N, C-alpha and C positions, 0 to 999 in steps of 0.2 A: 470139234463138233459145235455147231451153232443151233440155238433154239429160239423160238418165240417164248419169252418168259411172261408169266410163270408157266411151267408145264402143268397143264390142267386138263382134266377129262372133259369129254363132250357133254357128259351128264351134268357136271357142275357148271360148265359154260352155259348150258341151257337154263339151269336153275337161276344163275345170276341175272339172266335176261328177264326172268319173271320177277325178280326181287328189286332190281335197280333200273332206272331209266337209262337209255343208251349212253348219255354223257357220263352219268355217275358210274356205270359199269366200266366204261373205257378208262376213266380216271382212276378208279379203284385198281384195275389190273395194271395200270401204269405205275401206280405208287406203291402197291403192296410188295413189289419186288425190291423196294428201296427201304433203308432204315427210316425211322421217324425223322421228320425235319427238326423236331425239338426233343432233346433228351432232358429229363428233369431229375436233378439231383436233390434229394430230400435231406436237409440238414436237421438232424434230430436235436431239438431242445437246446440249441446253443447258437444264437444268432451272432455272437461275437466272432465266430469263425468265418463269416461270409466274405469279408474283404480279402482275407488271406486265401480263401478258396478261389475267388475270382482271379486274383493275381497268379496263383499257381496254375490254373487252367490256361490263362493267357500265355504263360511261359511254356506250356506244353503245346502251344499252337492251336488251341481251341477258342472259338468265339463264345463267350459266356456272359450272362447278365442275370441280375436278380429279378425274380418274377414281379410283375407290377402290382399284383393283388396279394399274393402269398409270400411274405418275406423270407420264409424258410425254404424256398425253392430256388435253385439256380438252374437256368435254362441254357443248354449247351447245344451248339450245332455240330453234327458229325462232320468228318472230313470226307471228301470225295464228290463225285465218282472219279476213280482213277482207271486208266487204261491198263489192262493186263498185257504185258509184253512177254509172250511165252515162246518167242522164236528160237531160242537156244536151249529150251528145256525139253529133255527127252523122256525122263522117267516120271512115273505117275503114282500117286496114292489115291485110292478111291475111298470115299467116306460116306456114311449114311446121310440121309436127307437132313435131319436136324443138325448134325455136325456141319454139313455143308453150308447151311444158312448162317450159322455162327461164324464160320471161317470166312465167308463172303463179306462179313462186316468187321474183320480184323482179328478174330480169335486165333490162337495157336491151334495146332492139330493134336488133339488128345487121343491117347491109345484106344479108349472104348469106342470111339467113332470110326476107327479104321476098319474097312472091309477087305481091301486088297492093297498090297504094296510090293508087287513082283520086282525082284532084283534090286530093290532100293538099298543103298548102303549109307552108312553114317556120313553126314556132310554133303550128300548129293543135293544138287538143286533140282527140285521136282515141281510138277504141276499137281495141284489138288483138285480132284474132280468129284462131282456128285454121282450117285448111282444112275442118274439119267444122262450122264456125260456132260454136265455143265461145269466149265472151268470156274473155280471160285477163288483160287489164290496161287501165287508162287511161294514156295517155301524151301527151307533148308532142313533136311532130315536130321533128327537127333539120335536115331537108332537104325540099325540094320533091319530089313524087312522081317527076318525071323524073330528078332526081339520084340518088334511091334505086335506080332501075332501071339507071342507067349506072355507078354506083360499084361497086367490087369489095369494099370494106371500109369500116368506119366505123360510127358510131352513127346509125341512121335516126331513132330517137325515144328520148326519155328516159322510163323507166317512173316514173309518179308514184303509181300505186296498183295493187296486184295482190292476189290472195287471200292470198298468203303472202309473207314476207320471210325468206329463209334467209341465213345468214352466208357471206361469201366474202372471200378475201384482198383482192380488188379493191375490193369495196364498203366494206370496213373500213379500206382504205389501210394494210395491214400488210405490204407487200412487203419492208420492211427487216428483218423478223423471220425467224428460222429455223423456219418453220412451213409446213404444207400440210394441206389437208383430206383426210382419208382415212376411209372408212367403217370402223366398228368390226370387222365381219367380215373386211374386207380386211386390217386390222391383224393379226387373229388368224391369217390365212393365212400371213403371213410369219413370225410368231413361232412357230407350230406346226411349221414346217419345221425349227426348232431349228438355225439356222446357227451355225457355229463359225469362229473366225479362220483355221484352216488348211484350211477346206473349199474345194472347187472346185465352184461353184454355177452352174447354168444357169437363167435366167429366160427361157422360150422364147416367151412371148407378152407381152413386157415393157411396151410403151408403154401409157399415158403415163408409167409408171415409178415410181409411188408405192411399190409393193411392192419394186421393185428397190433403191431407195435405202434403204428400211427394212432390207433384208437387209444392206446395207453398214453401216448404223448398228449393227445387232445384232452384227456381227463386228468392230466398231471399225475399219472401213476396212482390214481385213487379209486377208479371204478373197479368192479369185480369183473374180470374178463376170462371167459372160458374159450379155449381154442381147440378145435377138433379137426382132424384130418385122417383119412384112411391110409395115407402113405407115411410109414415110419421114417423112411429115407428122407422125404421132403420135410417132415417135422423136425428133423435134425437141424435143418437150416434155420427154422424158427428158434429152436433152443439156442443155437449159436448167437442169434441176434439178441435174445433175451439176456444172455450172459454178457455179451459185448456192451450193451447199453444199461446193464445193471437194473433191469426192470423187475419189480416185485409183485405185480398185481395180475399176472397171467398164469392160469392153470391149463395144463395141456393133457389132452386125451387122444389116444390113437384109436381110430375106429370109424365106421360109417355112421353118420348122424341119423340115418333112417333106422338103423338097428338100435343105436343108443337111445333114441327118443322113446322107444318102447319100454325102456328100463328106468328112465329118469323121471322123477317127479318135480324136479326143480323148474321154476319158471323164470323167464328173462323178460325184461322190458324193452330190450333192443336186440335185434339179430342181424348180422351181416351174412348174406348168402352170395358167395362168388363160386358157383359150382363148376365142376368139369364141363367143358364145352368143346365145340368143334374148332375153336381158335382160328377162325377165318379172318380175324382182325390183327393177328400178330404180324410183325414186320421185321425183317424181310421174309417173304415166302417165295420159294423158287419152285416148289412142287406141291400140288394138291392131289392126294390120292383118295380124297373123301368121296363117299357115296351118299346118295340121298337118304338111304336107310340109316346111315350113321347120324344124320341130322335128327331124324325122328327118334331114334334110340336115345340120343343125348337129351332131347326135349322131354321125353318120358321120365328119364331119371331126374331131371331138374324139377319136374312137377311133383315127383315123389318126395324130393327134399323139402319143397315148400309145404306139402301135406304134413310131413314130420315136424317142420318148424312151427306150424300153427299150434300143435299140441304144447310146444315149449314156450310159446310167446303169450304173455299176459294179455288179457282183453284191453284194448286201447294201446297196446305196445306197437312199436314200429319196426319194420323190416326193410333193409336196403338190399336190393337184388341187382347184381351186376354180372356181365360176362365179357369176354374178349372175343366175341364173334359178332357176325352181322346178320345172321339168319332171323327171319321173323318167327320161325317155329320155336327157337330157343329164347326169344326175347318177348315180343309183344304177345305171342300166343300163350306163353307161360304166364305172363302177367294177367292176361284175360282169363285164364284158368283160375288164378288166385282170386280174382274179383267175382267170377261167376259161380265157382264151386266151393271156395273156402271162406267167403265172406270177408275178404279184404277190401279196403278202399284205397285207391291210388291217391297220393298226396304230392304236393309241390316240393321241389328241391330248392334249397336256399341258393346254392351256387350252381349256375347254369352257364356252360361255355360251348356246348356243341352247336354245330351249324346244320346238321342233318335233321329234317323233320321225319316223323313217323308217317306211315302210309295212312290214307284216308280211312282205311278199314279199322284202324286203331288210333283214334285221336286222343292219346294219353299224354300227360305232361312228363315225358321221359327225356333222357338224353341219349342220343345215338351218334357216336363218333364213327367216321368212316374215312379210310385213306382216300385221298383225292379231294376231300372237302376239309378235313382237319389235319393238323400237323402232328398227329398222334397215331397210336395204334387204333384199330377198330374196336369200339367198346360200346356197351349199353348199360344204362343206369336207370333204375326205377325205385321209387320209395312207396311203401305200403303201410297201412295201419290195419291191425286186426280189429274188426268191429264187434264180433261176438263169437 
């Protein structure tokens, strides 16, 4: 079955027409179905490892180089695209949409993502398909279909061919190194907050924690950092990173920052807000089931988070707001709310790399990354100061 990718609703198609000019929309839809052109590997606090990492990546067949501005970043090109030859493949595994997008870029097929696997036996060569009928990989099954549906975890099938192959710590067997993959805009979000060793910092939507531990690295493990997230499962990933990198200055709280702000009297001089969003900037995206009501609901929640954070931020304190989406409702309109209703002032960011300008309706000094113009995920960054 063939599709025009991404599979996207007419409602969202029409919305993108109002958001982007025709060329930007066309380029966005063309690039959002592919992985990022540049994957950024963050080397944590140990530049002596860089040369060895570059040599290892080259031996694994990846083109990689040290970033020209930030020496603790290694920039890696993904492999692909590859043509899927499925001519002799008869059996099929159907996976959920998020799993399909991961498998499309080289991930193995894990049990939780499997929706159907009729008559599949161990060691069968199979085609992996999304729920919309998009072929995303050829694989070799590791389990019988009955075991896949009974098991709660494990590898259901090994990916042997997908359109793209992106680097990962697991795939490259680099667990022993002080590294983690972090998108370049997310790296900029942390560094533009400009954290200092004596700061008291809140990361209020912290998990899975890459920006949190970056803040610790930037302050040489000396700032007081409080990390909050409403997902205990995702916080486990942050806890694992804290233990892995032996970080001492991060305290963790599970809960919604809106509710916690009503109980806390503590004040912070810097806050990082990367709230839940519609994630229209993530790559690759093969299917968009989003409705316009989802965008507005997300924006309302983001405004509520900023309202809560104002109570927790000292007067004159700074707040860095970022999302991995491209909608103006969740980005410029949220910032405009903070300026007009919460007495924040927008301020310049020291490190600016985005190519996309904001609309004339909101001429703010923000950064907006968008697939088709930038070699990254879609992302938005704004910096604010609390005036009173």
